[in-house]
N, CA, C and O atoms as a GROMACS GRO file, in nm:
protein
  316
    1MET      N    1   0.085  -0.118   0.000
    1MET     CA    2   0.000   0.000   0.000
    1MET      C    3   0.089   0.123   0.000
    1MET      O    4   0.191   0.126   0.068
    2CYS      N    5   0.049   0.225  -0.077
    2CYS     CA    6   0.122   0.351  -0.084
    2CYS      C    7   0.070   0.446   0.024
    2CYS      O    8  -0.049   0.447   0.053
    3ASN      N    9   0.159   0.524   0.081
    3ASN     CA   10   0.120   0.623   0.181
    3ASN      C   11   0.159   0.761   0.131
    3ASN      O   12   0.270   0.781   0.081
    4TYR      N   13   0.068   0.857   0.145
    4TYR     CA   14   0.092   0.994   0.104
    4TYR      C   15   0.043   1.088   0.213
    4TYR      O   16  -0.053   1.059   0.284
    5ASN      N   17   0.111   1.200   0.226
    5ASN     CA   18   0.063   1.306   0.315
    5ASN      C   19  -0.018   1.402   0.228
    5ASN      O   20   0.028   1.444   0.122
    6VAL      N   21  -0.138   1.435   0.273
    6VAL     CA   22  -0.226   1.521   0.195
    6VAL      C   23  -0.261   1.643   0.278
    6VAL      O   24  -0.293   1.632   0.396
    7ALA      N   25  -0.254   1.760   0.214
    7ALA     CA   26  -0.294   1.884   0.281
    7ALA      C   27  -0.428   1.928   0.222
    7ALA      O   28  -0.444   1.933   0.100
    8ILE      N   29  -0.523   1.959   0.310
    8ILE     CA   30  -0.656   2.003   0.267
    8ILE      C   31  -0.682   2.140   0.328
    8ILE      O   32  -0.662   2.162   0.447
    9ASP      N   33  -0.725   2.230   0.244
    9ASP     CA   34  -0.755   2.367   0.288
    9ASP      C   35  -0.856   2.363   0.403
    9ASP      O   36  -0.957   2.293   0.394
   10ASP      N   37  -0.828   2.438   0.510
   10ASP     CA   38  -0.916   2.439   0.627
   10ASP      C   39  -1.058   2.484   0.592
   10ASP      O   40  -1.154   2.431   0.646
   11ALA      N   41  -1.071   2.582   0.502
   11ALA     CA   42  -1.204   2.632   0.464
   11ALA      C   43  -1.284   2.523   0.393
   11ALA      O   44  -1.404   2.508   0.415
   12VAL      N   45  -1.215   2.447   0.308
   12VAL     CA   46  -1.282   2.337   0.237
   12VAL      C   47  -1.323   2.230   0.337
   12VAL      O   48  -1.434   2.179   0.332
   13MET      N   49  -1.233   2.196   0.427
   13MET     CA   50  -1.263   2.093   0.527
   13MET      C   51  -1.380   2.136   0.616
   13MET      O   52  -1.462   2.053   0.655
   14LYS      N   53  -1.386   2.266   0.647
   14LYS     CA   54  -1.497   2.316   0.729
   14LYS      C   55  -1.631   2.294   0.658
   14LYS      O   56  -1.731   2.258   0.721
   15ASP      N   57  -1.633   2.316   0.524
   15ASP     CA   58  -1.757   2.297   0.448
   15ASP      C   59  -1.793   2.149   0.435
   15ASP      O   60  -1.911   2.114   0.429
   16VAL      N   61  -1.692   2.063   0.429
   16VAL     CA   62  -1.714   1.919   0.408
   16VAL      C   63  -1.745   1.846   0.540
   16VAL      O   64  -1.814   1.744   0.540
   17ARG      N   65  -1.694   1.897   0.647
   17ARG     CA   66  -1.706   1.828   0.776
   17ARG      C   67  -1.848   1.780   0.810
   17ARG      O   68  -1.862   1.670   0.862
   18PRO      N   69  -1.953   1.856   0.781
   18PRO     CA   70  -2.089   1.808   0.814
   18PRO      C   71  -2.130   1.682   0.737
   18PRO      O   72  -2.222   1.611   0.780
   19THR      N   73  -2.065   1.653   0.625
   19THR     CA   74  -2.103   1.534   0.548
   19THR      C   75  -2.031   1.408   0.593
   19THR      O   76  -2.062   1.299   0.546
   20ILE      N   77  -1.935   1.423   0.683
   20ILE     CA   78  -1.861   1.307   0.731
   20ILE      C   79  -1.954   1.220   0.816
   20ILE      O   80  -2.026   1.269   0.903
   21THR      N   81  -1.949   1.092   0.789
   21THR     CA   82  -2.034   0.998   0.861
   21THR      C   83  -2.011   1.011   1.012
   21THR      O   84  -1.897   1.012   1.058
   22GLU      N   85  -2.119   1.020   1.085
   22GLU     CA   86  -2.109   1.038   1.229
   22GLU      C   87  -2.033   0.921   1.291
   22GLU      O   88  -2.057   0.805   1.258
   23GLY      N   89  -1.942   0.953   1.381
   23GLY     CA   90  -1.865   0.851   1.450
   23GLY      C   91  -1.742   0.806   1.374
   23GLY      O   92  -1.664   0.724   1.424
   24MET      N   93  -1.722   0.858   1.253
   24MET     CA   94  -1.606   0.820   1.173
   24MET      C   95  -1.498   0.927   1.190
   24MET      O   96  -1.526   1.046   1.182
   25GLU      N   97  -1.377   0.884   1.212
   25GLU     CA   98  -1.265   0.976   1.225
   25GLU      C   99  -1.241   1.045   1.090
   25GLU      O  100  -1.254   0.983   0.984
   26GLU      N  101  -1.206   1.173   1.095
   26GLU     CA  102  -1.186   1.250   0.971
   26GLU      C  103  -1.082   1.186   0.880
   26GLU      O  104  -1.101   1.177   0.759
   27GLY      N  105  -0.973   1.141   0.938
   27GLY     CA  106  -0.867   1.078   0.858
   27GLY      C  107  -0.916   0.953   0.786
   27GLY      O  108  -0.883   0.929   0.670
   28ALA      N  109  -0.995   0.873   0.856
   28ALA     CA  110  -1.050   0.751   0.796
   28ALA      C  111  -1.148   0.786   0.685
   28ALA      O  112  -1.153   0.719   0.582
   29TRP      N  113  -1.227   0.893   0.706
   29TRP     CA  114  -1.323   0.936   0.606
   29TRP      C  115  -1.252   0.985   0.479
   29TRP      O  116  -1.292   0.951   0.368
   30VAL      N  117  -1.146   1.064   0.496
   30VAL     CA  118  -1.068   1.112   0.381
   30VAL      C  119  -1.008   0.992   0.308
   30VAL      O  120  -1.011   0.988   0.185
   31GLN      N  121  -0.954   0.896   0.382
   31GLN     CA  122  -0.898   0.775   0.321
   31GLN      C  123  -1.003   0.704   0.236
   31GLN      O  124  -0.974   0.662   0.124
   32LEU      N  125  -1.123   0.689   0.289
   32LEU     CA  126  -1.231   0.622   0.218
   32LEU      C  127  -1.267   0.698   0.089
   32LEU      O  128  -1.289   0.637  -0.015
   33GLN      N  129  -1.272   0.831   0.098
   33GLN     CA  130  -1.305   0.912  -0.019
   33GLN      C  131  -1.199   0.897  -0.128
   33GLN      O  132  -1.232   0.884  -0.246
   34VAL      N  133  -1.073   0.900  -0.089
   34VAL     CA  134  -0.964   0.887  -0.187
   34VAL      C  135  -0.966   0.748  -0.250
   34VAL      O  136  -0.949   0.735  -0.371
   35GLN      N  137  -0.986   0.644  -0.169
   35GLN     CA  138  -0.992   0.508  -0.222
   35GLN      C  139  -1.108   0.494  -0.321
   35GLN      O  140  -1.092   0.432  -0.426
   36THR      N  141  -1.222   0.551  -0.289
   36THR     CA  142  -1.339   0.546  -0.377
   36THR      C  143  -1.311   0.618  -0.508
   36THR      O  144  -1.343   0.568  -0.616
   37LEU      N  145  -1.252   0.736  -0.499
   37LEU     CA  146  -1.218   0.813  -0.618
   37LEU      C  147  -1.119   0.738  -0.706
   37LEU      O  148  -1.137   0.730  -0.828
   38PHE      N  149  -1.014   0.683  -0.646
   38PHE     CA  150  -0.913   0.611  -0.723
   38PHE      C  151  -0.970   0.484  -0.786
   38PHE      O  152  -0.934   0.450  -0.899
   39ALA      N  153  -1.057   0.414  -0.715
   39ALA     CA  154  -1.119   0.294  -0.770
   39ALA      C  155  -1.202   0.330  -0.893
   39ALA      O  156  -1.200   0.257  -0.992
   40LYS      N  157  -1.276   0.442  -0.887
   40LYS     CA  158  -1.356   0.488  -1.001
   40LYS      C  159  -1.264   0.525  -1.118
   40LYS      O  160  -1.293   0.491  -1.233
   41MET      N  161  -1.156   0.594  -1.090
   41MET     CA  162  -1.062   0.633  -1.195
   41MET      C  163  -0.998   0.510  -1.260
   41MET      O  164  -0.981   0.507  -1.382
   42ALA      N  165  -0.964   0.412  -1.181
   42ALA     CA  166  -0.905   0.288  -1.234
   42ALA      C  167  -1.006   0.214  -1.322
   42ALA      O  168  -0.970   0.163  -1.428
   43GLU      N  169  -1.130   0.209  -1.279
   43GLU     CA  170  -1.235   0.144  -1.358
   43GLU      C  171  -1.256   0.217  -1.490
   43GLU      O  172  -1.270   0.154  -1.595
   44ASP      N  173  -1.258   0.350  -1.485
   44ASP     CA  174  -1.273   0.429  -1.608
   44ASP      C  175  -1.157   0.402  -1.704
   44ASP      O  176  -1.177   0.391  -1.825
   45ALA      N  177  -1.036   0.392  -1.649
   45ALA     CA  178  -0.918   0.364  -1.733
   45ALA      C  179  -0.928   0.226  -1.796
   45ALA      O  180  -0.894   0.208  -1.913
   46ARG      N  181  -0.974   0.127  -1.719
   46ARG     CA  182  -0.991  -0.008  -1.775
   46ARG      C  183  -1.096  -0.009  -1.884
   46ARG      O  184  -1.078  -0.074  -1.987
   47ASN      N  185  -1.207   0.062  -1.862
   47ASN     CA  186  -1.312   0.068  -1.964
   47ASN      C  187  -1.263   0.138  -2.090
   47ASN      O  188  -1.296   0.096  -2.202
   48LYS      N  189  -1.186   0.243  -2.073
   48LYS     CA  190  -1.133   0.314  -2.189
   48LYS      C  191  -1.041   0.222  -2.269
   48LYS      O  192  -1.044   0.222  -2.392
   49LYS      N  193  -0.960   0.145  -2.199
   49LYS     CA  194  -0.869   0.052  -2.266
   49LYS      C  195  -0.949  -0.054  -2.342
   49LYS      O  196  -0.916  -0.087  -2.455
   50ARG      N  197  -1.054  -0.106  -2.279
   50ARG     CA  198  -1.139  -0.207  -2.345
   50ARG      C  199  -1.205  -0.150  -2.469
   50ARG      O  200  -1.210  -0.215  -2.573
   51ASN      N  201  -1.257  -0.027  -2.458
   51ASN     CA  202  -1.325   0.036  -2.571
   51ASN      C  203  -1.229   0.062  -2.686
   51ASN      O  204  -1.265   0.046  -2.802
   52SER      N  205  -1.106   0.103  -2.654
   52SER     CA  206  -1.011   0.130  -2.762
   52SER      C  207  -0.971  -0.001  -2.831
   52SER      O  208  -0.942   0.000  -2.950
   53LEU      N  209  -0.969  -0.111  -2.758
   53LEU     CA  210  -0.940  -0.239  -2.821
   53LEU      C  211  -1.052  -0.276  -2.918
   53LEU      O  212  -1.027  -0.328  -3.026
   54ARG      N  213  -1.174  -0.249  -2.878
   54ARG     CA  214  -1.286  -0.279  -2.968
   54ARG      C  215  -1.279  -0.195  -3.094
   54ARG      O  216  -1.307  -0.244  -3.204
   55LEU      N  217  -1.241  -0.068  -3.079
   55LEU     CA  218  -1.229   0.018  -3.195
   55LEU      C  219  -1.120  -0.032  -3.288
   55LEU      O  220  -1.140  -0.037  -3.409
   56SER      N  221  -1.006  -0.070  -3.233
   56SER     CA  222  -0.897  -0.119  -3.318
   56SER      C  223  -0.936  -0.248  -3.388
   56SER      O  224  -0.897  -0.272  -3.502
   57GLN      N  225  -1.012  -0.330  -3.320
   57GLN     CA  226  -1.058  -0.454  -3.385
   57GLN      C  227  -1.152  -0.422  -3.501
   57GLN      O  228  -1.146  -0.488  -3.604
   58ARG      N  229  -1.238  -0.321  -3.484
   58ARG     CA  230  -1.327  -0.282  -3.593
   58ARG      C  231  -1.248  -0.225  -3.709
   58ARG      O  232  -1.278  -0.252  -3.825
   59LEU      N  233  -1.146  -0.146  -3.678
   59LEU     CA  234  -1.064  -0.087  -3.785
   59LEU      C  235  -0.987  -0.193  -3.862
   59LEU      O  236  -0.964  -0.178  -3.982
   60ARG      N  237  -0.948  -0.300  -3.795
   60ARG     CA  238  -0.878  -0.408  -3.865
   60ARG      C  239  -0.968  -0.471  -3.972
   60ARG      O  240  -0.917  -0.524  -4.070
   61GLY      N  241  -1.098  -0.465  -3.953
   61GLY     CA  242  -1.191  -0.521  -4.049
   61GLY      C  243  -1.188  -0.451  -4.184
   61GLY      O  244  -1.229  -0.508  -4.284
   62ILE      N  245  -1.141  -0.327  -4.187
   62ILE     CA  246  -1.132  -0.254  -4.313
   62ILE      C  247  -1.041  -0.328  -4.411
   62ILE      O  248  -1.067  -0.328  -4.531
   63GLY      N  249  -0.938  -0.388  -4.361
   63GLY     CA  250  -0.845  -0.461  -4.446
   63GLY      C  251  -0.907  -0.583  -4.512
   63GLY      O  252  -0.848  -0.641  -4.604
   64HIS      N  253  -1.024  -0.624  -4.466
   64HIS     CA  254  -1.090  -0.742  -4.520
   64HIS      C  255  -1.209  -0.708  -4.609
   64HIS      O  256  -1.291  -0.794  -4.640
   65ALA      N  257  -1.219  -0.581  -4.649
   65ALA     CA  258  -1.329  -0.540  -4.737
   65ALA      C  259  -1.307  -0.601  -4.875
   65ALA      O  260  -1.194  -0.630  -4.912
   66PRO      N  261  -1.414  -0.620  -4.952
   66PRO     CA  262  -1.401  -0.674  -5.087
   66PRO      C  263  -1.307  -0.588  -5.172
   66PRO      O  264  -1.297  -0.467  -5.151
   67LYS      N  265  -1.241  -0.649  -5.265
   67LYS     CA  266  -1.141  -0.582  -5.348
   67LYS      C  267  -1.198  -0.461  -5.422
   67LYS      O  268  -1.128  -0.361  -5.436
   68ASP      N  269  -1.322  -0.468  -5.468
   68ASP     CA  270  -1.381  -0.359  -5.545
   68ASP      C  271  -1.462  -0.261  -5.458
   68ASP      O  272  -1.537  -0.179  -5.512
   69PHE      N  273  -1.448  -0.268  -5.326
   69PHE     CA  274  -1.522  -0.181  -5.235
   69PHE      C  275  -1.474  -0.037  -5.251
   69PHE      O  276  -1.354  -0.012  -5.247
   70ASP      N  277  -1.566   0.056  -5.269
   70ASP     CA  278  -1.533   0.198  -5.289
   70ASP      C  279  -1.558   0.274  -5.158
   70ASP      O  280  -1.673   0.306  -5.126
   71TYR      N  281  -1.451   0.304  -5.082
   71TYR     CA  282  -1.464   0.372  -4.954
   71TYR      C  283  -1.522   0.512  -4.972
   71TYR      O  284  -1.605   0.556  -4.892
   72LYS      N  285  -1.478   0.582  -5.076
   72LYS     CA  286  -1.525   0.718  -5.101
   72LYS      C  287  -1.676   0.718  -5.127
   72LYS      O  288  -1.748   0.802  -5.072
   73LYS      N  289  -1.723   0.626  -5.208
   73LYS     CA  290  -1.867   0.616  -5.237
   73LYS      C  291  -1.944   0.581  -5.110
   73LYS      O  292  -2.053   0.634  -5.086
   74GLU      N  293  -1.890   0.494  -5.031
   74GLU     CA  294  -1.955   0.454  -4.906
   74GLU      C  295  -1.973   0.575  -4.815
   74GLU      O  296  -2.079   0.591  -4.755
   75LEU      N  297  -1.873   0.660  -4.805
   75LEU     CA  298  -1.884   0.780  -4.722
   75LEU      C  299  -1.985   0.879  -4.782
   75LEU      O  300  -2.063   0.940  -4.708
   76GLU      N  301  -1.985   0.894  -4.913
   76GLU     CA  302  -2.082   0.983  -4.978
   76GLU      C  303  -2.224   0.938  -4.950
   76GLU      O  304  -2.311   1.020  -4.923
   77ASP      N  305  -2.248   0.809  -4.956
   77ASP     CA  306  -2.380   0.755  -4.933
   77ASP      C  307  -2.428   0.773  -4.789
   77ASP      O  308  -2.548   0.783  -4.763
   78ARG      N  309  -2.333   0.778  -4.696
   78ARG     CA  310  -2.369   0.797  -4.555
   78ARG      C  311  -2.414   0.938  -4.526
   78ARG      O  312  -2.503   0.961  -4.445
   79PHE      N  313  -2.353   1.033  -4.594
   79PHE     CA  314  -2.380   1.174  -4.562
   79PHE      C  315  -2.448   1.236  -4.677
   79PHE      O  316  -2.480   1.355  -4.673
   0.00000   0.00000   0.00000
């Protein structure tokens, strides 16, 4: 596990303090928030990687188009 020291503006903490779960230590609450944020960011990164793989797989299909396929005509017909 990585450990970091984090500084939080007192004014911001004052505004956030009422939302902290009752009976939970502030440090534990901040830890939970950071873990939740990082887990969401990691999931978003994994999804982005999965989506880009799907796109590259679709693009590879262009190489398998019929020999007489007219890409320019196909685009004209779409728009």
